[in-house]
All heavy atoms as TSV, in Angstrom:
chain	resi	resn	atom	element	x	y	z
A	1	MET	N	N	0.885	-1.157	0.074
A	1	MET	CA	C	0.000	-0.037	0.017
A	1	MET	C	C	0.833	1.283	0.021
A	1	MET	O	O	1.897	1.361	0.797
A	1	MET	CB	C	-0.785	-0.037	1.312
A	1	MET	CG	C	-1.761	1.193	1.367
A	1	MET	SD	S	-3.073	1.062	0.090
A	1	MET	CE	C	-3.553	2.812	0.019
A	2	GLN	N	N	0.499	2.162	-0.878
A	2	GLN	CA	C	1.363	3.374	-0.915
A	2	GLN	C	C	0.269	4.531	-0.777
A	2	GLN	O	O	-0.563	4.682	-1.623
A	2	GLN	CB	C	2.114	3.547	-2.219
A	2	GLN	CG	C	2.744	4.849	-2.502
A	2	GLN	CD	C	3.840	5.028	-1.361
A	2	GLN	OE1	O	4.671	4.153	-1.307
A	2	GLN	NE2	N	3.805	6.112	-0.855
A	3	TRP	N	N	0.403	5.160	0.403
A	3	TRP	CA	C	-0.507	6.360	0.570
A	3	TRP	C	C	0.032	7.627	-0.164
A	3	TRP	O	O	1.330	7.792	-0.149
A	3	TRP	CB	C	-0.543	6.703	2.119
A	3	TRP	CG	C	-1.199	5.636	2.883
A	3	TRP	CD1	C	-0.690	4.688	3.668
A	3	TRP	CD2	C	-2.660	5.232	2.850
A	3	TRP	NE1	N	-1.680	3.883	4.196
A	3	TRP	CE2	C	-2.750	4.066	3.700
A	3	TRP	CE3	C	-3.801	5.689	2.136
A	3	TRP	CZ2	C	-4.016	3.535	3.891
A	3	TRP	CZ3	C	-4.990	5.111	2.327
A	3	TRP	CH2	C	-5.092	3.963	3.232
A	4	THR	N	N	-0.829	8.322	-0.856
A	4	THR	CA	C	-0.430	9.525	-1.575
A	4	THR	C	C	-0.911	10.796	-0.760
A	4	THR	O	O	-0.495	11.879	-1.140
A	4	THR	CB	C	-0.936	9.592	-2.935
A	4	THR	OG1	O	-2.351	9.429	-2.935
A	4	THR	CG2	C	-0.446	8.408	-3.770
A	5	ARG	N	N	-1.693	10.582	0.262
A	5	ARG	CA	C	-2.051	11.745	1.110
A	5	ARG	C	C	-1.782	11.463	2.591
A	5	ARG	O	O	-1.565	10.293	2.999
A	5	ARG	CB	C	-3.650	11.904	0.959
A	5	ARG	CG	C	-4.120	12.144	-0.353
A	5	ARG	CD	C	-3.944	13.668	-0.703
A	5	ARG	NE	N	-4.336	13.989	-2.003
A	5	ARG	CZ	C	-3.484	14.010	-3.062
A	5	ARG	NH1	N	-2.340	13.656	-3.038
A	5	ARG	NH2	N	-3.973	14.308	-4.224
A	6	GLN	N	N	-1.722	12.508	3.355
A	6	GLN	CA	C	-1.379	12.348	4.740
A	6	GLN	C	C	-2.789	12.796	5.423
A	6	GLN	O	O	-3.790	13.276	4.777
A	6	GLN	CB	C	-0.529	13.516	5.248
A	6	GLN	CG	C	0.967	13.383	4.608
A	6	GLN	CD	C	1.558	12.142	5.108
A	6	GLN	OE1	O	1.563	11.708	6.206
A	6	GLN	NE2	N	2.178	11.417	4.143
A	7	VAL	N	N	-3.018	12.260	6.732
A	7	VAL	CA	C	-4.244	12.562	7.346
A	7	VAL	C	C	-4.488	14.125	7.281
A	7	VAL	O	O	-3.584	14.890	7.644
A	7	VAL	CB	C	-4.107	12.023	8.855
A	7	VAL	CG1	C	-5.349	12.506	9.650
A	7	VAL	CG2	C	-3.971	10.554	8.807
A	8	GLY	N	N	-5.630	14.457	7.028
A	8	GLY	CA	C	-6.046	15.775	6.893
A	8	GLY	C	C	-5.866	16.487	5.509
A	8	GLY	O	O	-6.436	17.557	5.327
A	9	ASP	N	N	-5.198	15.852	4.599
A	9	ASP	CA	C	-5.032	16.414	3.282
A	9	ASP	C	C	-6.346	16.344	2.528
A	9	ASP	O	O	-7.164	15.286	2.813
A	9	ASP	CB	C	-3.959	15.607	2.520
A	9	ASP	CG	C	-2.547	15.892	2.938
A	9	ASP	OD1	O	-2.356	16.799	3.706
A	9	ASP	OD2	O	-1.740	15.156	2.415
A	10	PRO	N	N	-6.696	17.244	1.660
A	10	PRO	CA	C	-7.990	17.109	0.933
A	10	PRO	C	C	-7.866	16.197	-0.223
A	10	PRO	O	O	-6.820	15.954	-0.789
A	10	PRO	CB	C	-8.137	18.529	0.346
A	10	PRO	CG	C	-6.778	19.157	0.252
A	10	PRO	CD	C	-5.983	18.466	1.421
A	11	ILE	N	N	-8.995	15.489	-0.403
A	11	ILE	CA	C	-9.225	14.609	-1.630
A	11	ILE	C	C	-10.177	15.271	-2.542
A	11	ILE	O	O	-11.257	15.574	-2.085
A	11	ILE	CB	C	-9.687	13.252	-1.242
A	11	ILE	CG1	C	-8.601	12.538	-0.435
A	11	ILE	CG2	C	-10.009	12.456	-2.467
A	11	ILE	CD1	C	-8.919	11.212	0.212
A	12	LEU	N	N	-9.704	15.796	-3.620
A	12	LEU	CA	C	-10.653	16.585	-4.526
A	12	LEU	C	C	-11.141	15.787	-5.609
A	12	LEU	O	O	-10.242	15.330	-6.497
A	12	LEU	CB	C	-9.809	17.833	-5.038
A	12	LEU	CG	C	-9.264	18.802	-3.966
A	12	LEU	CD1	C	-8.270	19.803	-4.619
A	12	LEU	CD2	C	-10.423	19.313	-3.155
A	13	LEU	N	N	-12.415	15.646	-5.730
A	13	LEU	CA	C	-13.049	14.930	-6.865
A	13	LEU	C	C	-13.261	15.795	-8.040
A	13	LEU	O	O	-13.405	16.904	-7.816
A	13	LEU	CB	C	-14.298	14.284	-6.373
A	13	LEU	CG	C	-14.202	13.271	-5.194
A	13	LEU	CD1	C	-15.656	12.821	-4.831
A	13	LEU	CD2	C	-13.237	12.105	-5.557
A	14	PRO	N	N	-13.351	15.263	-9.161
A	14	PRO	CA	C	-13.722	16.085	-10.367
A	14	PRO	C	C	-15.087	16.742	-10.199
A	14	PRO	O	O	-15.884	16.040	-9.512
A	14	PRO	CB	C	-13.642	15.081	-11.549
A	14	PRO	CG	C	-12.826	13.979	-11.066
A	14	PRO	CD	C	-12.938	13.857	-9.556
A	15	PRO	N	N	-15.323	17.846	-10.712
A	15	PRO	CA	C	-14.414	18.657	-11.596
A	15	PRO	C	C	-13.299	19.459	-10.962
A	15	PRO	O	O	-12.468	19.976	-11.610
A	15	PRO	CB	C	-15.329	19.630	-12.266
A	15	PRO	CG	C	-16.392	19.766	-11.257
A	15	PRO	CD	C	-16.578	18.488	-10.474
A	16	ARG	N	N	-13.387	19.568	-9.635
A	16	ARG	CA	C	-12.231	20.359	-8.992
A	16	ARG	C	C	-10.895	19.668	-8.921
A	16	ARG	O	O	-9.888	20.275	-8.881
A	16	ARG	CB	C	-12.659	20.746	-7.467
A	16	ARG	CG	C	-13.879	21.684	-7.397
A	16	ARG	CD	C	-14.270	22.041	-5.994
A	16	ARG	NE	N	-13.152	22.486	-5.240
A	16	ARG	CZ	C	-13.120	22.301	-3.899
A	16	ARG	NH1	N	-14.123	21.699	-3.280
A	16	ARG	NH2	N	-12.027	22.775	-3.230
A	17	GLY	N	N	-10.953	18.343	-8.884
A	17	GLY	CA	C	-9.789	17.543	-8.848
A	17	GLY	C	C	-9.471	16.696	-10.025
A	17	GLY	O	O	-10.324	16.922	-11.132
A	18	ASP	N	N	-8.471	15.867	-10.082
A	18	ASP	CA	C	-8.095	15.169	-11.192
A	18	ASP	C	C	-7.820	13.568	-10.674
A	18	ASP	O	O	-7.989	13.237	-9.574
A	18	ASP	CB	C	-6.934	15.738	-11.994
A	18	ASP	CG	C	-5.801	15.866	-11.143
A	18	ASP	OD1	O	-5.544	15.168	-10.103
A	18	ASP	OD2	O	-4.927	16.775	-11.404
A	19	LEU	N	N	-7.272	12.924	-11.570
A	19	LEU	CA	C	-6.912	11.517	-11.238
A	19	LEU	C	C	-6.082	11.385	-10.086
A	19	LEU	O	O	-6.213	10.412	-9.307
A	19	LEU	CB	C	-6.282	10.883	-12.519
A	19	LEU	CG	C	-5.828	9.401	-12.343
A	19	LEU	CD1	C	-7.137	8.528	-12.291
A	19	LEU	CD2	C	-5.085	8.995	-13.628
A	20	PHE	N	N	-5.163	12.389	-9.795
A	20	PHE	CA	C	-4.227	12.168	-8.698
A	20	PHE	C	C	-4.731	12.745	-7.424
A	20	PHE	O	O	-4.607	12.230	-6.321
A	20	PHE	CB	C	-2.872	12.815	-9.147
A	20	PHE	CG	C	-2.286	12.177	-10.246
A	20	PHE	CD1	C	-2.389	12.856	-11.548
A	20	PHE	CD2	C	-1.616	10.941	-10.192
A	20	PHE	CE1	C	-1.771	12.246	-12.680
A	20	PHE	CE2	C	-1.203	10.404	-11.278
A	20	PHE	CZ	C	-1.175	10.999	-12.564
A	21	THR	N	N	-5.499	13.907	-7.497
A	21	THR	CA	C	-5.999	14.534	-6.205
A	21	THR	C	C	-7.235	13.843	-5.772
A	21	THR	O	O	-7.663	14.045	-4.593
A	21	THR	CB	C	-6.306	15.935	-6.440
A	21	THR	OG1	O	-7.369	16.043	-7.473
A	21	THR	CG2	C	-5.267	16.731	-6.886
A	22	ALA	N	N	-7.860	12.793	-6.493
A	22	ALA	CA	C	-8.986	12.134	-6.006
A	22	ALA	C	C	-8.701	10.812	-5.420
A	22	ALA	O	O	-9.532	10.106	-5.021
A	22	ALA	CB	C	-9.907	11.847	-7.296
A	23	ARG	N	N	-7.491	10.568	-5.180
A	23	ARG	CA	C	-7.020	9.258	-4.607
A	23	ARG	C	C	-6.300	9.466	-3.268
A	23	ARG	O	O	-5.621	10.361	-3.006
A	23	ARG	CB	C	-5.875	8.575	-5.460
A	23	ARG	CG	C	-6.481	8.191	-6.818
A	23	ARG	CD	C	-5.464	7.456	-7.563
A	23	ARG	NE	N	-5.998	6.918	-8.849
A	23	ARG	CZ	C	-5.389	6.266	-9.736
A	23	ARG	NH1	N	-4.001	6.065	-9.536
A	23	ARG	NH2	N	-5.803	5.962	-10.796
A	24	ALA	N	N	-6.602	8.607	-2.334
A	24	ALA	CA	C	-5.861	8.565	-1.011
A	24	ALA	C	C	-4.637	7.736	-1.098
A	24	ALA	O	O	-3.778	7.980	-0.364
A	24	ALA	CB	C	-6.757	8.021	0.096
A	25	GLY	N	N	-4.568	6.846	-1.997
A	25	GLY	CA	C	-3.466	5.926	-2.212
A	25	GLY	C	C	-3.693	4.949	-3.182
A	25	GLY	O	O	-4.694	5.016	-3.810
A	26	PHE	N	N	-2.858	3.918	-3.265
A	26	PHE	CA	C	-3.019	2.862	-4.206
A	26	PHE	C	C	-2.117	1.605	-3.721
A	26	PHE	O	O	-1.415	1.655	-2.896
A	26	PHE	CB	C	-2.581	3.148	-5.650
A	26	PHE	CG	C	-1.163	3.582	-5.738
A	26	PHE	CD1	C	-0.055	2.584	-6.013
A	26	PHE	CD2	C	-0.739	4.830	-5.481
A	26	PHE	CE1	C	1.120	2.968	-6.078
A	26	PHE	CE2	C	0.633	5.277	-5.637
A	26	PHE	CZ	C	1.673	4.259	-5.931
A	27	TYR	N	N	-2.628	0.462	-4.282
A	27	TYR	CA	C	-1.866	-0.795	-3.965
A	27	TYR	C	C	-1.774	-1.598	-5.277
A	27	TYR	O	O	-2.629	-1.513	-6.186
A	27	TYR	CB	C	-2.419	-1.548	-2.921
A	27	TYR	CG	C	-3.952	-2.036	-3.075
A	27	TYR	CD1	C	-4.326	-3.217	-3.672
A	27	TYR	CD2	C	-4.993	-1.219	-2.575
A	27	TYR	CE1	C	-5.582	-3.561	-3.741
A	27	TYR	CE2	C	-6.275	-1.550	-2.665
A	27	TYR	CZ	C	-6.668	-2.825	-3.328
A	27	TYR	OH	O	-7.952	-3.170	-3.411
A	28	ILE	N	N	-0.647	-2.327	-5.390
A	28	ILE	CA	C	-0.418	-3.240	-6.572
A	28	ILE	C	C	-0.104	-4.521	-5.920
A	28	ILE	O	O	0.553	-4.720	-4.978
A	28	ILE	CB	C	0.790	-2.700	-7.308
A	28	ILE	CG1	C	0.623	-1.218	-7.830
A	28	ILE	CG2	C	1.270	-3.576	-8.445
A	28	ILE	CD1	C	1.771	-0.522	-8.540
A	29	VAL	N	N	-0.729	-5.564	-6.633
A	29	VAL	CA	C	-0.520	-6.982	-6.186
A	29	VAL	C	C	0.128	-7.776	-7.450
A	29	VAL	O	O	-0.175	-7.290	-8.562
A	29	VAL	CB	C	-1.658	-7.653	-5.658
A	29	VAL	CG1	C	-2.242	-6.957	-4.364
A	29	VAL	CG2	C	-2.754	-7.881	-6.683
A	30	THR	N	N	0.686	-8.925	-7.091
A	30	THR	CA	C	1.149	-9.754	-8.168
A	30	THR	C	C	0.714	-11.110	-7.862
A	30	THR	O	O	0.211	-11.419	-6.661
A	30	THR	CB	C	2.738	-9.687	-8.222
A	30	THR	OG1	O	3.189	-10.202	-6.964
A	30	THR	CG2	C	3.230	-8.368	-8.595
A	31	GLY	N	N	0.839	-11.944	-8.836
A	31	GLY	CA	C	0.330	-13.411	-8.631
A	31	GLY	C	C	0.836	-14.195	-9.750
A	31	GLY	O	O	1.217	-13.682	-10.897
A	32	ARG	N	N	0.705	-15.533	-9.715
A	32	ARG	CA	C	1.124	-16.434	-10.687
A	32	ARG	C	C	0.025	-16.566	-11.761
A	32	ARG	O	O	0.352	-16.940	-12.864
A	32	ARG	CB	C	1.429	-17.890	-10.022
A	32	ARG	CG	C	2.688	-17.978	-9.234
A	32	ARG	CD	C	2.820	-19.277	-8.660
A	32	ARG	NE	N	1.806	-19.646	-7.714
A	32	ARG	CZ	C	1.978	-19.542	-6.435
A	32	ARG	NH1	N	3.094	-19.140	-5.853
A	32	ARG	NH2	N	1.129	-19.816	-5.566
A	33	ASP	N	N	-1.229	-16.219	-11.456
A	33	ASP	CA	C	-2.286	-16.308	-12.381
A	33	ASP	C	C	-3.369	-15.321	-11.931
A	33	ASP	O	O	-3.271	-14.636	-10.937
A	33	ASP	CB	C	-2.810	-17.605	-12.618
A	33	ASP	CG	C	-3.270	-18.345	-11.331
A	33	ASP	OD1	O	-3.750	-17.462	-10.428
A	33	ASP	OD2	O	-3.068	-19.527	-11.083
A	34	THR	N	N	-4.449	-15.160	-12.826
A	34	THR	CA	C	-5.468	-14.228	-12.524
A	34	THR	C	C	-6.184	-14.618	-11.278
A	34	THR	O	O	-6.525	-13.605	-10.373
A	34	THR	CB	C	-6.529	-14.287	-13.755
A	34	THR	OG1	O	-5.765	-13.930	-14.866
A	34	THR	CG2	C	-7.536	-13.217	-13.522
A	35	THR	N	N	-6.435	-15.829	-10.865
A	35	THR	CA	C	-7.070	-16.160	-9.787
A	35	THR	C	C	-6.324	-15.735	-8.531
A	35	THR	O	O	-6.888	-15.081	-7.526
A	35	THR	CB	C	-7.307	-17.670	-9.656
A	35	THR	OG1	O	-8.104	-18.132	-10.726
A	35	THR	CG2	C	-7.982	-18.112	-8.319
A	36	GLU	N	N	-4.969	-15.950	-8.549
A	36	GLU	CA	C	-4.218	-15.479	-7.414
A	36	GLU	C	C	-4.222	-14.022	-7.288
A	36	GLU	O	O	-4.280	-13.400	-6.104
A	36	GLU	CB	C	-2.852	-15.981	-7.439
A	36	GLU	CG	C	-2.014	-15.680	-6.251
A	36	GLU	CD	C	-0.549	-16.387	-6.403
A	36	GLU	OE1	O	0.105	-16.166	-7.385
A	36	GLU	OE2	O	-0.181	-17.170	-5.403
A	37	VAL	N	N	-4.078	-13.330	-8.281
A	37	VAL	CA	C	-4.132	-11.790	-8.335
A	37	VAL	C	C	-5.427	-11.294	-7.699
A	37	VAL	O	O	-5.425	-10.456	-6.846
A	37	VAL	CB	C	-3.911	-11.220	-9.520
A	37	VAL	CG1	C	-4.155	-9.766	-9.795
A	37	VAL	CG2	C	-2.486	-11.486	-10.087
A	38	ASN	N	N	-6.485	-11.857	-8.204
A	38	ASN	CA	C	-7.888	-11.494	-7.703
A	38	ASN	C	C	-8.048	-11.711	-6.179
A	38	ASN	O	O	-8.685	-10.949	-5.524
A	38	ASN	CB	C	-8.942	-12.134	-8.481
A	38	ASN	CG	C	-9.085	-11.517	-9.804
A	38	ASN	OD1	O	-8.811	-10.305	-10.024
A	38	ASN	ND2	N	-9.606	-12.274	-10.789
A	39	GLU	N	N	-7.512	-12.833	-5.694
A	39	GLU	CA	C	-7.535	-13.172	-4.305
A	39	GLU	C	C	-6.744	-12.274	-3.492
A	39	GLU	O	O	-7.200	-11.683	-2.474
A	39	GLU	CB	C	-6.979	-14.619	-4.107
A	39	GLU	CG	C	-7.913	-15.748	-4.530
A	39	GLU	CD	C	-7.297	-17.169	-4.476
A	39	GLU	OE1	O	-6.083	-17.192	-4.094
A	39	GLU	OE2	O	-8.011	-18.088	-4.741
A	40	ARG	N	N	-5.539	-11.845	-4.009
A	40	ARG	CA	C	-4.703	-10.902	-3.271
A	40	ARG	C	C	-5.345	-9.484	-3.299
A	40	ARG	O	O	-5.314	-8.660	-2.404
A	40	ARG	CB	C	-3.366	-10.821	-3.905
A	40	ARG	CG	C	-2.609	-12.153	-3.629
A	40	ARG	CD	C	-1.262	-12.119	-4.246
A	40	ARG	NE	N	-0.483	-13.423	-3.833
A	40	ARG	CZ	C	0.767	-13.540	-4.160
A	40	ARG	NH1	N	1.380	-12.770	-4.879
A	40	ARG	NH2	N	1.353	-14.650	-3.756
A	41	LEU	N	N	-6.042	-9.039	-4.394
A	41	LEU	CA	C	-6.702	-7.851	-4.370
A	41	LEU	C	C	-7.921	-7.900	-3.398
A	41	LEU	O	O	-8.052	-6.789	-2.699
A	41	LEU	CB	C	-7.264	-7.606	-5.839
A	41	LEU	CG	C	-6.311	-7.228	-6.874
A	41	LEU	CD1	C	-6.954	-7.308	-8.267
A	41	LEU	CD2	C	-5.651	-5.897	-6.702
A	42	ASP	N	N	-8.615	-8.930	-3.326
A	42	ASP	CA	C	-9.775	-9.016	-2.368
A	42	ASP	C	C	-9.127	-8.858	-0.947
A	42	ASP	O	O	-9.738	-8.091	-0.068
A	42	ASP	CB	C	-10.543	-10.314	-2.571
A	42	ASP	CG	C	-11.322	-10.235	-3.822
A	42	ASP	OD1	O	-11.650	-9.151	-4.403
A	42	ASP	OD2	O	-11.817	-11.320	-4.277
A	43	THR	N	N	-8.046	-9.531	-0.707
A	43	THR	CA	C	-7.570	-9.623	0.686
A	43	THR	C	C	-7.124	-8.159	1.028
A	43	THR	O	O	-7.367	-7.578	2.118
A	43	THR	CB	C	-6.236	-10.438	0.735
A	43	THR	OG1	O	-6.798	-11.839	0.574
A	43	THR	CG2	C	-5.604	-10.362	2.042
A	44	ALA	N	N	-6.274	-7.466	0.088
A	44	ALA	CA	C	-6.060	-6.012	0.414
A	44	ALA	C	C	-7.070	-5.138	0.591
A	44	ALA	O	O	-7.113	-4.370	1.440
A	44	ALA	CB	C	-5.032	-5.541	-0.844
A	45	ALA	N	N	-8.118	-5.275	-0.283
A	45	ALA	CA	C	-9.234	-4.429	-0.176
A	45	ALA	C	C	-10.075	-4.512	1.161
A	45	ALA	O	O	-10.498	-3.566	1.799
A	45	ALA	CB	C	-10.232	-4.687	-1.305
A	46	HIS	N	N	-9.936	-5.790	1.703
A	46	HIS	CA	C	-10.748	-6.012	3.054
A	46	HIS	C	C	-9.877	-5.596	4.168
A	46	HIS	O	O	-10.395	-5.522	5.296
A	46	HIS	CB	C	-11.008	-7.477	3.137
A	46	HIS	CG	C	-12.101	-7.889	2.323
A	46	HIS	ND1	N	-11.964	-8.519	1.093
A	46	HIS	CD2	C	-13.435	-7.878	2.484
A	46	HIS	CE1	C	-13.168	-8.746	0.497
A	46	HIS	NE2	N	-14.057	-8.297	1.331
A	47	GLU	N	N	-8.611	-5.370	3.958
A	47	GLU	CA	C	-7.726	-4.926	5.002
A	47	GLU	C	C	-7.521	-3.344	5.088
A	47	GLU	O	O	-6.948	-2.855	6.121
A	47	GLU	CB	C	-6.307	-5.548	4.945
A	47	GLU	CG	C	-6.287	-7.062	4.936
A	47	GLU	CD	C	-6.575	-7.477	6.431
A	47	GLU	OE1	O	-6.120	-6.917	7.405
A	47	GLU	OE2	O	-7.228	-8.571	6.552
A	48	ILE	N	N	-8.040	-2.657	4.195
A	48	ILE	CA	C	-7.799	-1.232	4.154
A	48	ILE	C	C	-9.103	-0.464	4.454
A	48	ILE	O	O	-10.212	-0.779	3.880
A	48	ILE	CB	C	-7.358	-0.756	2.760
A	48	ILE	CG1	C	-5.977	-1.405	2.440
A	48	ILE	CG2	C	-7.233	0.771	2.609
A	48	ILE	CD1	C	-5.547	-1.321	1.052
A	49	THR	N	N	-9.058	0.492	5.324
A	49	THR	CA	C	-10.224	1.357	5.583
A	49	THR	C	C	-9.856	2.811	5.436
A	49	THR	O	O	-8.733	3.277	6.037
A	49	THR	CB	C	-10.745	1.235	7.040
A	49	THR	OG1	O	-11.013	-0.307	7.250
A	49	THR	CG2	C	-11.936	2.023	7.304
A	50	VAL	N	N	-10.528	3.597	4.735
A	50	VAL	CA	C	-10.316	5.008	4.520
A	50	VAL	C	C	-11.567	5.705	4.941
A	50	VAL	O	O	-12.764	5.298	4.550
A	50	VAL	CB	C	-10.021	5.415	3.026
A	50	VAL	CG1	C	-9.888	6.927	2.936
A	50	VAL	CG2	C	-8.736	4.677	2.541
A	51	THR	N	N	-11.398	6.631	5.900
A	51	THR	CA	C	-12.674	7.302	6.358
A	51	THR	C	C	-12.451	8.826	5.895
A	51	THR	O	O	-11.452	9.477	6.062
A	51	THR	CB	C	-12.568	7.298	7.938
A	51	THR	OG1	O	-12.653	6.007	8.312
A	51	THR	CG2	C	-13.854	8.067	8.408
A	52	THR	N	N	-13.525	9.332	5.324
A	52	THR	CA	C	-13.521	10.674	4.793
A	52	THR	C	C	-14.540	11.545	5.422
A	52	THR	O	O	-15.512	10.907	6.116
A	52	THR	CB	C	-13.790	10.662	3.307
A	52	THR	OG1	O	-15.062	10.167	3.003
A	52	THR	CG2	C	-12.627	9.893	2.562
A	53	GLN	N	N	-14.357	12.823	5.226
A	53	GLN	CA	C	-15.390	13.717	5.888
A	53	GLN	C	C	-15.573	14.940	4.885
A	53	GLN	O	O	-14.542	15.471	4.413
A	53	GLN	CB	C	-14.860	14.350	7.156
A	53	GLN	CG	C	-15.930	15.367	7.700
A	53	GLN	CD	C	-15.316	15.895	9.126
A	53	GLN	OE1	O	-14.055	15.486	9.592
A	53	GLN	NE2	N	-15.991	16.793	9.753
A	54	ALA	N	N	-16.776	15.118	4.496
A	54	ALA	CA	C	-17.116	16.147	3.481
A	54	ALA	C	C	-16.972	17.540	4.102
A	54	ALA	O	O	-17.336	17.750	5.360
A	54	ALA	CB	C	-18.471	16.029	2.957
A	55	VAL	N	N	-16.223	18.509	3.431
A	55	VAL	CA	C	-16.104	19.815	3.839
A	55	VAL	C	C	-17.080	20.653	3.019
A	55	VAL	O	O	-17.054	20.669	1.825
A	55	VAL	CB	C	-14.700	20.400	3.648
A	55	VAL	CG1	C	-14.586	21.810	4.046
A	55	VAL	CG2	C	-13.763	19.517	4.443
A	56	ARG	N	N	-17.990	21.218	3.621
A	56	ARG	CA	C	-19.000	22.075	2.970
A	56	ARG	C	C	-18.778	23.534	3.135
A	56	ARG	O	O	-18.234	24.096	3.885
A	56	ARG	CB	C	-20.385	21.797	3.569
A	56	ARG	CG	C	-20.739	20.330	3.425
A	56	ARG	CD	C	-22.098	19.973	3.977
A	56	ARG	NE	N	-22.338	18.615	4.147
A	56	ARG	CZ	C	-22.797	17.840	3.082
A	56	ARG	NH1	N	-23.274	18.344	2.032
A	56	ARG	NH2	N	-22.963	16.649	3.326
């Protein structure tokens, strides 16, 4: 997992933001085949929690 934002940093969705400002981070997995990659993606997704708060 690679976080691209720190706690408190804004996440700006389009049209105010772009592909990079709309993300909190990303993860990349590898595997021997599609099944293994999908299993690892599912595992990573279930282990990560991001909490956001709208600023009005």
